[in-house]
N, CA, C and O atoms as a GROMACS GRO file, in nm:
protein
  256
    1MET      N    1   5.232   1.218   6.020
    1MET     CA    2   5.092   1.255   6.047
    1MET      C    3   5.086   1.370   6.149
    1MET      O    4   5.012   1.466   6.132
    2ASN      N    5   5.167   1.356   6.254
    2ASN     CA    6   5.168   1.458   6.359
    2ASN      C    7   5.215   1.592   6.304
    2ASN      O    8   5.159   1.697   6.336
    3GLY      N    9   5.318   1.587   6.219
    3GLY     CA   10   5.370   1.709   6.159
    3GLY      C   11   5.265   1.777   6.073
    3GLY      O   12   5.254   1.900   6.071
    4LYS      N   13   5.188   1.694   6.001
    4LYS     CA   14   5.085   1.750   5.913
    4LYS      C   15   4.980   1.822   5.997
    4LYS      O   16   4.935   1.932   5.962
    5ILE      N   17   4.941   1.761   6.108
    5ILE     CA   18   4.841   1.822   6.196
    5ILE      C   19   4.894   1.954   6.251
    5ILE      O   20   4.822   2.054   6.256
    6LYS      N   21   5.021   1.953   6.290
    6LYS     CA   22   5.081   2.073   6.349
    6LYS      C   23   5.086   2.186   6.247
    6LYS      O   24   5.052   2.300   6.278
    7SER      N   25   5.128   2.154   6.124
    7SER     CA   26   5.137   2.257   6.021
    7SER      C   27   4.998   2.308   5.987
    7SER      O   28   4.979   2.428   5.966
    8LEU      N   29   4.899   2.218   5.981
    8LEU     CA   30   4.762   2.257   5.954
    8LEU      C   31   4.713   2.351   6.063
    8LEU      O   32   4.648   2.452   6.036
    9PHE      N   33   4.746   2.317   6.188
    9PHE     CA   34   4.706   2.400   6.301
    9PHE      C   35   4.768   2.539   6.289
    9PHE      O   36   4.700   2.640   6.310
   10ASN      N   37   4.896   2.544   6.255
   10ASN     CA   38   4.965   2.672   6.241
   10ASN      C   39   4.900   2.757   6.132
   10ASN      O   40   4.880   2.877   6.150
   11VAL      N   41   4.868   2.694   6.020
   11VAL     CA   42   4.805   2.767   5.909
   11VAL      C   43   4.669   2.821   5.954
   11VAL      O   44   4.636   2.937   5.929
   12GLU      N   45   4.590   2.735   6.020
   12GLU     CA   46   4.458   2.778   6.066
   12GLU      C   47   4.471   2.892   6.166
   12GLU      O   48   4.395   2.989   6.161
   13PHE      N   49   4.568   2.879   6.256
   13PHE     CA   50   4.586   2.980   6.360
   13PHE      C   51   4.626   3.113   6.298
   13PHE      O   52   4.574   3.218   6.335
   14GLU      N   53   4.719   3.107   6.202
   14GLU     CA   54   4.761   3.230   6.134
   14GLU      C   55   4.642   3.294   6.062
   14GLU      O   56   4.627   3.416   6.061
   15ARG      N   57   4.559   3.209   6.004
   15ARG     CA   58   4.443   3.260   5.931
   15ARG      C   59   4.345   3.326   6.029
   15ARG      O   60   4.284   3.428   5.998
   16LEU      N   61   4.333   3.265   6.149
   16LEU     CA   62   4.240   3.320   6.249
   16LEU      C   63   4.290   3.454   6.302
   16LEU      O   64   4.210   3.546   6.324
   17THR      N   65   4.422   3.465   6.322
   17THR     CA   66   4.477   3.586   6.382
   17THR      C   67   4.500   3.696   6.280
   17THR      O   68   4.521   3.812   6.316
   18ASP      N   69   4.496   3.662   6.151
   18ASP     CA   70   4.519   3.763   6.047
   18ASP      C   71   4.391   3.842   6.022
   18ASP      O   72   4.301   3.793   5.954
   19GLY      N   73   4.382   3.962   6.077
   19GLY     CA   74   4.261   4.044   6.069
   19GLY      C   75   4.215   4.073   5.927
   19GLY      O   76   4.102   4.042   5.892
   20PRO      N   77   4.302   4.134   5.843
   20PRO     CA   78   4.262   4.173   5.707
   20PRO      C   79   4.210   4.054   5.626
   20PRO      O   80   4.119   4.069   5.545
   21LEU      N   81   4.271   3.937   5.649
   21LEU     CA   82   4.230   3.820   5.573
   21LEU      C   83   4.089   3.777   5.614
   21LEU      O   84   4.012   3.728   5.531
   22LEU      N   85   4.056   3.795   5.742
   22LEU     CA   86   3.925   3.755   5.793
   22LEU      C   87   3.813   3.830   5.722
   22LEU      O   88   3.704   3.776   5.703
   23ALA      N   89   3.840   3.955   5.684
   23ALA     CA   90   3.737   4.038   5.621
   23ALA      C   91   3.687   3.975   5.491
   23ALA      O   92   3.572   3.995   5.452
   24TYR      N   93   3.775   3.898   5.424
   24TYR     CA   94   3.737   3.839   5.296
   24TYR      C   95   3.664   3.706   5.311
   24TYR      O   96   3.604   3.656   5.216
   25VAL      N   97   3.670   3.648   5.431
   25VAL     CA   98   3.610   3.516   5.451
   25VAL      C   99   3.464   3.532   5.493
   25VAL      O  100   3.433   3.613   5.580
   26THR      N  101   3.376   3.455   5.430
   26THR     CA  102   3.235   3.462   5.466
   26THR      C  103   3.215   3.404   5.606
   26THR      O  104   3.287   3.313   5.645
   27PRO      N  105   3.118   3.456   5.681
   27PRO     CA  106   3.096   3.412   5.820
   27PRO      C  107   3.080   3.260   5.834
   27PRO      O  108   3.133   3.201   5.927
   28GLY      N  109   3.007   3.199   5.741
   28GLY     CA  110   2.984   3.055   5.748
   28GLY      C  111   3.114   2.977   5.741
   28GLY      O  112   3.140   2.888   5.822
   29ARG      N  113   3.195   3.013   5.641
   29ARG     CA  114   3.323   2.944   5.623
   29ARG      C  115   3.414   2.970   5.742
   29ARG      O  116   3.490   2.883   5.784
   30PHE      N  117   3.406   3.092   5.795
   30PHE     CA  118   3.489   3.128   5.910
   30PHE      C  119   3.450   3.042   6.031
   30PHE      O  120   3.537   2.993   6.103
   31ALA      N  121   3.319   3.024   6.052
   31ALA     CA  122   3.270   2.944   6.164
   31ALA      C  123   3.322   2.801   6.151
   31ALA      O  124   3.367   2.740   6.248
   32LEU      N  125   3.314   2.748   6.028
   32LEU     CA  126   3.362   2.612   6.003
   32LEU      C  127   3.510   2.602   6.036
   32LEU      O  128   3.555   2.508   6.101
   33ARG      N  129   3.585   2.702   5.990
   33ARG     CA  130   3.729   2.702   6.009
   33ARG      C  131   3.762   2.711   6.158
   33ARG      O  132   3.853   2.644   6.207
   34ARG      N  133   3.687   2.795   6.228
   34ARG     CA  134   3.712   2.813   6.371
   34ARG      C  135   3.682   2.683   6.446
   34ARG      O  136   3.754   2.645   6.538
   35LYS      N  137   3.574   2.616   6.403
   35LYS     CA  138   3.538   2.489   6.466
   35LYS      C  139   3.650   2.388   6.448
   35LYS      O  140   3.687   2.316   6.541
   36ARG      N  141   3.706   2.384   6.326
   36ARG     CA  142   3.813   2.288   6.297
   36ARG      C  143   3.937   2.324   6.379
   36ARG      O  144   4.004   2.236   6.433
   37ALA      N  145   3.967   2.455   6.389
   37ALA     CA  146   4.083   2.499   6.467
   37ALA      C  147   4.065   2.461   6.613
   37ALA      O  148   4.160   2.419   6.679
   38MET      N  149   3.942   2.476   6.664
   38MET     CA  150   3.914   2.439   6.803
   38MET      C  151   3.935   2.290   6.822
   38MET      O  152   3.992   2.246   6.922
   39TRP      N  153   3.887   2.210   6.724
   39TRP     CA  154   3.902   2.065   6.734
   39TRP      C  155   4.050   2.026   6.735
   39TRP      O  156   4.092   1.942   6.813
   40VAL      N  157   4.126   2.089   6.647
   40VAL     CA  158   4.271   2.060   6.640
   40VAL      C  159   4.339   2.100   6.770
   40VAL      O  160   4.423   2.027   6.822
   41ALA      N  161   4.301   2.216   6.824
   41ALA     CA  162   4.360   2.264   6.949
   41ALA      C  163   4.329   2.166   7.062
   41ALA      O  164   4.415   2.136   7.145
   42ARG      N  165   4.205   2.116   7.064
   42ARG     CA  166   4.166   2.021   7.168
   42ARG      C  167   4.247   1.892   7.156
   42ARG      O  168   4.294   1.837   7.255
   43ALA      N  169   4.262   1.845   7.032
   43ALA     CA  170   4.338   1.721   7.009
   43ALA      C  171   4.483   1.739   7.055
   43ALA      O  172   4.541   1.649   7.115
   44MET      N  173   4.540   1.857   7.025
   44MET     CA  174   4.678   1.883   7.066
   44MET      C  175   4.689   1.890   7.217
   44MET      O  176   4.787   1.842   7.274
   45ALA      N  177   4.588   1.948   7.283
   45ALA     CA  178   4.589   1.958   7.430
   45ALA      C  179   4.585   1.819   7.492
   45ALA      O  180   4.656   1.791   7.588
   46VAL      N  181   4.502   1.731   7.436
   46VAL     CA  182   4.492   1.594   7.486
   46VAL      C  183   4.626   1.523   7.470
   46VAL      O  184   4.672   1.454   7.561
   47ALA      N  185   4.689   1.540   7.353
   47ALA     CA  186   4.818   1.476   7.327
   47ALA      C  187   4.923   1.526   7.425
   47ALA      O  188   5.004   1.448   7.476
   48ARG      N  189   4.921   1.657   7.452
   48ARG     CA  190   5.019   1.715   7.544
   48ARG      C  191   5.001   1.659   7.684
   48ARG      O  192   5.098   1.630   7.754
   49ARG      N  193   4.873   1.645   7.725
   49ARG     CA  194   4.844   1.592   7.858
   49ARG      C  195   4.894   1.448   7.871
   49ARG      O  196   4.954   1.410   7.971
   50LYS      N  197   4.869   1.370   7.765
   50LYS     CA  198   4.917   1.230   7.763
   50LYS      C  199   5.068   1.226   7.780
   50LYS      O  200   5.122   1.148   7.858
   51GLU      N  201   5.135   1.312   7.704
   51GLU     CA  202   5.282   1.317   7.707
   51GLU      C  203   5.330   1.353   7.848
   51GLU      O  204   5.424   1.292   7.900
   52LEU      N  205   5.267   1.452   7.909
   52LEU     CA  206   5.306   1.493   8.044
   52LEU      C  207   5.287   1.379   8.143
   52LEU      O  208   5.374   1.352   8.226
   53ARG      N  209   5.172   1.312   8.133
   53ARG     CA  210   5.142   1.202   8.224
   53ARG      C  211   5.248   1.092   8.212
   53ARG      O  212   5.293   1.035   8.311
   54ARG      N  213   5.286   1.064   8.086
   54ARG     CA  214   5.386   0.959   8.060
   54ARG      C  215   5.520   0.998   8.123
   54ARG      O  216   5.589   0.914   8.182
   55ARG      N  217   5.557   1.126   8.109
   55ARG     CA  218   5.684   1.173   8.162
   55ARG      C  219   5.685   1.163   8.315
   55ARG      O  220   5.785   1.122   8.375
   56ILE      N  221   5.574   1.201   8.378
   56ILE     CA  222   5.564   1.195   8.524
   56ILE      C  223   5.577   1.051   8.571
   56ILE      O  224   5.645   1.022   8.669
   57LYS      N  225   5.512   0.961   8.499
   57LYS     CA  226   5.519   0.818   8.533
   57LYS      C  227   5.664   0.769   8.527
   57LYS      O  228   5.712   0.699   8.616
   58GLU      N  229   5.732   0.808   8.419
   58GLU     CA  230   5.873   0.766   8.403
   58GLU      C  231   5.958   0.819   8.516
   58GLU      O  232   6.044   0.747   8.568
   59GLN      N  233   5.937   0.942   8.556
   59GLN     CA  234   6.013   1.003   8.665
   59GLN      C  235   5.989   0.926   8.795
   59GLN      O  236   6.082   0.898   8.870
   60ARG      N  237   5.863   0.893   8.821
   60ARG     CA  238   5.828   0.820   8.943
   60ARG      C  239   5.902   0.688   8.949
   60ARG      O  240   5.959   0.651   9.052
   61HIS      N  241   5.899   0.617   8.835
   61HIS     CA  242   5.967   0.487   8.832
   61HIS      C  243   6.117   0.504   8.846
   61HIS      O  244   6.185   0.418   8.902
   62GLY      N  245   6.169   0.614   8.795
   62GLY     CA  246   6.312   0.640   8.805
   62GLY      C  247   6.354   0.664   8.950
   62GLY      O  248   6.465   0.628   8.990
   63ASN      N  249   6.264   0.724   9.029
   63ASN     CA  250   6.295   0.753   9.169
   63ASN      C  251   6.304   0.625   9.252
   63ASN      O  252   6.380   0.618   9.349
   64HIS      N  253   6.226   0.525   9.215
   64HIS     CA  254   6.232   0.397   9.287
   64HIS      C  255   6.363   0.334   9.253
   64HIS      O  256   6.394   0.225   9.302
   0.00000   0.00000   0.00000
């Protein structure tokens, strides 16, 4: 599931950064796509924060 999200994010990101391709996309669809990319980016940021917090916790316990 995580891999699917990551690949989807990469595809969306490539689509967003590809200038010539953007010209063919209608504004409405582009807005939708951008919204989804933002949501995916937010979800990934939350997951990364969780992972960092978990790692810090493990380190703290290791020091004791």
